[in-house]
C-alpha positions as MATLAB code, in Angstrom:
seq = 'MHLLYTIFIGLIIGAVAKLLMPGRDPGGFIVTILLGIAGSVVAGYIGRALHLYREGQAAGFLASIVGAILLLVAYRAVIGNSESAG';
ca = [
     -30.666  133.968  -57.186;
     -30.314  134.363  -53.401;
     -34.102  134.699  -53.070;
     -34.708  131.420  -54.927;
     -32.127  129.678  -52.760;
     -33.774  131.067  -49.612;
     -37.209  129.890  -50.745;
     -35.873  126.417  -51.604;
     -34.083  126.041  -48.257;
     -37.175  127.433  -46.486;
     -39.304  124.753  -48.127;
     -36.956  122.016  -46.920;
     -36.689  123.447  -43.398;
     -40.465  123.941  -43.135;
     -41.101  120.383  -44.340;
     -38.620  118.948  -41.829;
     -40.194  120.994  -39.024;
     -43.660  119.678  -39.932;
     -42.309  116.113  -40.060;
     -40.805  116.516  -36.590;
     -44.088  117.942  -35.250;
     -46.850  115.844  -36.788;
     -50.436  116.969  -36.593;
     -52.991  118.884  -38.570;
     -51.947  122.374  -39.497;
     -54.077  124.897  -41.308;
     -52.147  126.038  -44.323;
     -50.309  124.161  -46.984;
     -47.324  124.585  -49.239;
     -47.001  128.356  -48.884;
     -47.293  128.259  -45.076;
     -44.605  125.552  -45.010;
     -42.222  127.739  -47.017;
     -42.985  130.809  -44.903;
     -42.429  128.880  -41.655;
     -39.091  127.633  -42.926;
     -37.906  131.053  -44.059;
     -39.128  132.723  -40.876;
     -37.554  129.925  -38.797;
     -34.221  130.690  -40.394;
     -34.624  134.394  -39.649;
     -35.646  133.690  -36.023;
     -32.720  131.301  -35.534;
     -30.312  133.870  -36.953;
     -31.683  136.604  -34.710;
     -31.473  134.427  -31.583;
     -28.021  133.202  -32.577;
     -26.742  136.762  -33.011;
     -28.310  137.775  -29.673;
     -26.461  134.890  -28.005;
     -23.254  135.746  -29.934;
     -23.272  132.416  -31.766;
     -23.352  134.135  -35.174;
     -21.700  137.299  -36.403;
     -23.700  140.134  -37.937;
     -24.798  139.160  -41.434;
     -24.052  135.458  -40.898;
     -26.912  133.081  -41.684;
     -28.184  130.547  -39.191;
     -27.228  126.916  -39.617;
     -29.569  124.239  -40.923;
     -30.313  122.684  -37.522;
     -30.810  126.070  -35.868;
     -33.206  127.007  -38.677;
     -35.218  123.848  -38.060;
     -35.437  124.677  -34.345;
     -36.575  128.205  -35.234;
     -39.223  126.825  -37.605;
     -40.460  124.414  -34.913;
     -40.763  127.297  -32.447;
     -42.786  129.247  -34.995;
     -44.930  126.188  -35.742;
     -45.748  125.818  -32.035;
     -46.690  129.504  -31.855;
     -48.689  129.243  -35.094;
     -50.650  126.261  -33.784;
     -51.333  128.055  -30.487;
     -52.645  131.187  -32.211;
     -54.648  129.398  -34.911;
     -55.943  126.798  -32.443;
     -57.185  129.507  -30.074;
     -58.900  131.462  -32.834;
     -60.644  128.358  -34.225;
     -61.911  127.219  -30.813;
     -63.156  130.726  -29.962;
     -65.245  131.012  -33.134;
];
């Protein structure tokens, strides 16, 4: 059940991140979910490194959105560079 909850929250977080950063992105529904889930993981890792979260504590909703936006920026930079090079 935790996996389904994570996927659902990842979808919402990924969609919010894409709404906050409009533009064309390669990838669709699956990439949105993966960005949201990974954004949550990144936010949790950074939060634990900065001692904002305890070990095993999940990142908050806003922190997860910030993490997803950071990943979206990196994703666009990598994909944009590979498309312009080819």
